[in-house]
C-alpha positions in Angstrom: 19.2 -10.1 -1.1 19.0 -8.4 -4.4 19.7 -4.1 -3.8 17.1 -3.7 -7.2 14.9 -5.4 -8.8 13.7 -3.5 -12.5 10.5 -4.3 -13.4 10.5 -4.1 -17.3 13.0 -3.7 -19.8 12.6 -1.0 -22.1 14.6 2.0 -22.2 13.5 3.9 -18.6 15.1 0.1 -17.1 18.0 -0.9 -18.8 19.1 2.3 -18.8 18.8 2.2 -14.3 20.1 -1.2 -14.8 22.9 0.2 -16.3 23.8 3.2 -14.4 23.5 1.0 -10.7 25.5 -1.8 -12.0 28.2 0.6 -12.6 27.3 2.1 -9.1 28.1 -1.2 -8.2 25.0 -2.2 -7.1 23.4 -5.9 -7.1 20.5 -5.7 -10.1 19.0 -7.7 -12.0 15.7 -7.0 -14.7 12.6 -8.5 -15.2 10.6 -8.9 -18.1 8.2 -10.5 -20.6 7.8 -7.8 -23.7 9.4 -5.2 -24.7 6.4 -3.4 -24.6 5.0 -0.2 -27.1 8.0 -0.4 -29.3 8.1 -3.9 -30.2 5.6 -2.8 -32.6 7.7 0.3 -33.3 8.4 -0.5 -37.2 10.4 2.6 -37.2 12.3 5.6 -35.1 13.1 8.3 -36.8 14.3 10.9 -33.9 16.3 9.2 -31.0 20.1 11.0 -30.7 22.9 8.9 -32.9 20.4 7.1 -35.3 20.2 9.5 -38.6 18.8 6.5 -40.4 16.3 5.6 -37.9 17.0 1.9 -36.1 13.4 -0.6 -36.2 12.1 0.0 -31.9 12.5 -3.9 -31.2 16.0 -3.9 -32.9 16.9 -0.3 -30.1 15.6 -2.5 -26.7 18.1 -5.6 -27.8 20.7 -3.7 -28.1 19.9 -2.3 -25.1 19.3 -5.3 -23.0 22.5 -6.6 -24.8 24.5 -3.6 -24.0 22.9 -4.8 -20.0 24.2 -8.6 -20.4 27.7 -7.2 -21.2 28.1 -5.7 -17.6 26.9 -8.8 -16.3 22.9 -7.2 -15.2 20.6 -10.3 -15.6 17.9 -9.5 -17.8 15.3 -12.2 -16.8 12.5 -13.6 -19.6 9.5 -13.8 -17.2 6.6 -12.2 -16.2 5.5 -10.5 -12.8 2.0 -11.2 -11.4 2.9 -9.8 -7.9 5.5 -7.0 -5.9 4.2 -7.3 -1.9 6.1 -5.1 0.8 7.1 -6.5 4.2 8.0 -4.3 6.5 12.5 -6.1 5.4 12.0 -6.1 1.6 10.0 -6.2 -1.0 8.7 -10.3 -2.6 8.8 -10.4 -6.6 6.7 -13.2 -7.5 6.7 -14.4 -11.5 5.1 -17.6 -12.4 8.0 -19.9 -11.1 10.0 -18.0 -9.2 9.9 -15.3 -5.9 12.8 -12.8 -5.8 13.2 -10.5 -2.4 14.9 -6.9 -3.0 15.8 -4.0 -1.0 14.5 -1.8 -3.7 12.2 -2.5 -6.3 12.0 0.1 -10.4 8.8 0.4 -11.6 9.1 0.7 -15.8 6.8 -1.6 -16.9 5.3 1.5 -19.6 1.7 1.5 -20.1 -1.1 0.0 -21.5 -2.6 1.5 -24.8 -5.2 -1.2 -25.4 -8.1 -1.4 -22.4 -10.9 -2.8 -23.2 -12.7 -0.5 -25.9 -16.0 -1.9 -25.7 -19.5 -0.4 -24.5 -19.8 -0.4 -20.4 -16.4 -1.0 -20.0 -15.5 2.5 -18.4 -19.3 3.3 -17.2 -18.9 0.3 -14.5 -15.2 0.3 -13.7 -15.7 -0.1 -9.7 -18.9 -0.6 -10.2 -18.6 -4.8 -10.3 -15.8 -4.5 -13.0 -12.3 -4.4 -11.3 -8.4 -5.7 -11.8 -7.2 -7.1 -8.8 -8.9 -10.4 -7.2 -6.7 -9.2 -4.1 -7.5 -5.8 -3.8 -11.8 -6.7 -4.3 -12.4 -10.0 -4.2 -13.5 -9.5 -0.3 -16.2 -8.5 -1.7 -17.5 -10.9 -4.5 -17.0 -14.2 -1.7 -20.1 -17.1 -3.1 -20.3 -14.7 -6.2 -21.0 -15.9 -10.1 -17.7 -14.5 -11.1 -16.0 -13.8 -14.8 -12.1 -13.4 -15.0 -11.1 -11.5 -18.8 -7.0 -13.1 -19.6 -5.0 -15.8 -21.2 -1.9 -16.4 -19.8 0.8 -16.4 -16.7 -0.9 -13.1 -15.1 -4.8 -14.6 -15.3 -3.9 -17.7 -14.5 -1.8 -15.9 -11.2 -5.2 -14.4 -10.5 -7.4 -17.3 -10.8 -5.5 -18.7 -8.2 -7.5 -15.8 -5.8 -10.3 -16.2 -7.7 -11.0 -19.7 -6.3 -10.4 -19.0 -3.3 -13.6 -17.0 -3.0 -15.6 -18.4 -5.2 -16.5 -22.2 -7.9 -18.6 -20.4 -9.9 -16.1 -18.8 -12.4 -15.9 -18.6 -16.1 -12.9 -17.2 -18.1 -13.1 -15.3 -21.3 -9.7 -15.4 -22.9 -10.8 -12.4 -25.6 -10.1 -14.1 -28.5 -6.4 -15.2 -27.4 -5.7 -18.8 -27.0 -5.2 -20.1 -23.6 -1.4 -20.5 -22.3 -2.8 -23.5 -19.6 -5.6 -25.5 -19.5 -8.3 -23.9 -16.5 -10.2 -26.6 -15.0 -13.7 -23.5 -15.0 -15.9 -23.0 -18.0 -13.8 -21.3 -21.1 -15.4 -18.6 -24.0 -13.3 -17.6 -26.0 -15.5 -14.9 -27.9 -15.2 -11.6 -27.8 -16.6 -9.4 -25.0 -18.5 -6.9 -27.5 -20.3 -5.1 -24.1 -20.7 -5.3 -19.8 -24.3 -5.0 -19.2 -25.4 -3.6 -16.2 -26.8 -0.2 -15.1 -25.5 1.3 -11.5 -23.7 -1.6 -11.3 -22.6 -5.2 -14.1 -25.9 -7.2 -14.1 -23.5 -9.2 -16.9 -21.4 -9.5 -20.5 -22.2 -10.2 -24.2 -20.6 -11.8 -26.4 -19.9 -12.0 -30.4 -22.1 -15.2 -29.6 -23.6 -15.0 -26.0 -24.9 -13.5 -23.4 -24.3 -14.7 -19.4 -25.3 -13.3 -15.9 -22.4 -12.5 -13.4 -22.1 -10.3 -10.3 -18.3 -9.5 -11.0 -16.3 -9.5 -13.6 -11.8 -9.0 -13.4 -9.4 -7.7 -15.8 -6.0 -9.5 -16.8 -5.8 -9.4 -20.0 -1.8 -9.6 -20.9 1.4 -8.2 -18.5 0.4 -6.6 -15.8 1.1 -2.7 -15.7 2.1 -0.2 -13.3 -1.7 0.4 -12.2 -1.9 -3.4 -11.6 1.1 -3.1 -9.4 -0.1 -0.3 -7.7 -3.5 -1.3 -6.7 -1.6 -4.1 -4.8 0.8 -2.1 -3.0 -1.0 0.8 -2.4 1.0 3.6 -4.6 -0.9 6.4 -5.6 -2.4 7.1 -9.1 -3.3 9.8 -11.5 -4.9 9.2 -14.5 -3.5 6.0 -14.3 0.0 8.0 -14.2 2.1 6.2 -10.9 2.6 9.2 -8.3 6.5 9.9 -7.5 8.6 12.5 -6.1 11.5 14.5 -7.0 13.4 11.2 -6.2 11.3 8.8 -9.0 9.9 7.5 -5.6 6.3 6.1 -4.9 4.8 7.3 -2.1 5.9 3.2 -0.9 9.1 3.7 0.9 11.5 2.1 -1.9 9.8 1.9 -4.7 10.2 3.7 -7.3 8.9 4.4 -11.0 10.0 5.4 -14.6 10.0 5.9 -18.1 6.4 5.7 -19.4 4.7 4.4 -16.3 4.8 8.1 -14.2 2.8 9.8 -17.6 4.1 13.1 -19.6 5.6 13.1 -22.7 6.2 9.3 -24.0 9.1 9.6 -25.4 12.3 7.2 -25.6 14.9 10.2 -24.7 12.6 10.8 -21.6 12.3 7.3 -20.9 16.2 7.1 -20.9 16.0 10.5 -18.4 14.2 8.8 -16.0 15.7 5.8 -15.6 19.1 7.6 -15.9 17.4 9.8 -12.6 16.0 6.7 -11.1 18.7 4.9 -10.3 21.1 7.8 -9.4 17.9 8.3 -6.5 18.1 4.6 -5.8 21.4 4.1 -5.5 21.5 7.2 -2.9 18.1 5.4 -1.4 20.2 1.8 -1.1 24.0 3.7 0.5 21.3 5.2 3.3 20.7 2.0 3.5 24.2 0.2 4.3 24.7 3.2 6.8 21.9 2.3 9.4 22.6 -1.2 9.3 26.1 -0.8 10.4 
């Protein structure tokens, strides 16, 4: 059983991992990419780099620092978090990990689908969680928007609901074959007045009863939907201890909103680690 699993290997996640390791806690970091910083050409307002530093290089330096301390940093995509009475189960495409506590430090999605009808039809036929909302779409005509491991995980749940499934890749290449119809065109409109009735792409129109979005890597909001954590304007809500409304589930960095800056993310990671350490110490005392 791992003390803490940190999802996200950016500034908040790696900082938290370093502090927890120095508190002698067993910590594991899982992250698929470098987040928004991967595309940041130069950072010139971060302490200790007078001539600036490339965003990807800075994050890679942090990962190297964590590994130097003996922290495992896995390059995997977390597709689901489950909360049992005794532990958290963190699932990737190939592994399952058990942990006493979890810190979500996945950053914030900055590029939702920006096409006609998307905002209007959210919750009216457009959903982000098959596990959460799939019950209402049994035996219906469904579309799944995605192309990678996240999409494949959602697809496995969707296949329990209906056989009528179409996958839209939004111009991306599938990372694995699927047995359903695949449309590679870009979506240009979600159609419907009070409820969704279909999808228009660059080259065609399709009728559906529901559309599920599973693009890219799951965000903090995606995880929150699955475990019942509270969101406010797509930010995870945490208390003064950086804990969500779910006991043992913490969040830090861009995932909780505020000023989206490296300095703030690092501070969040440090503070979250301190409170997680206290939580783990309490759990240890209670188990005696």
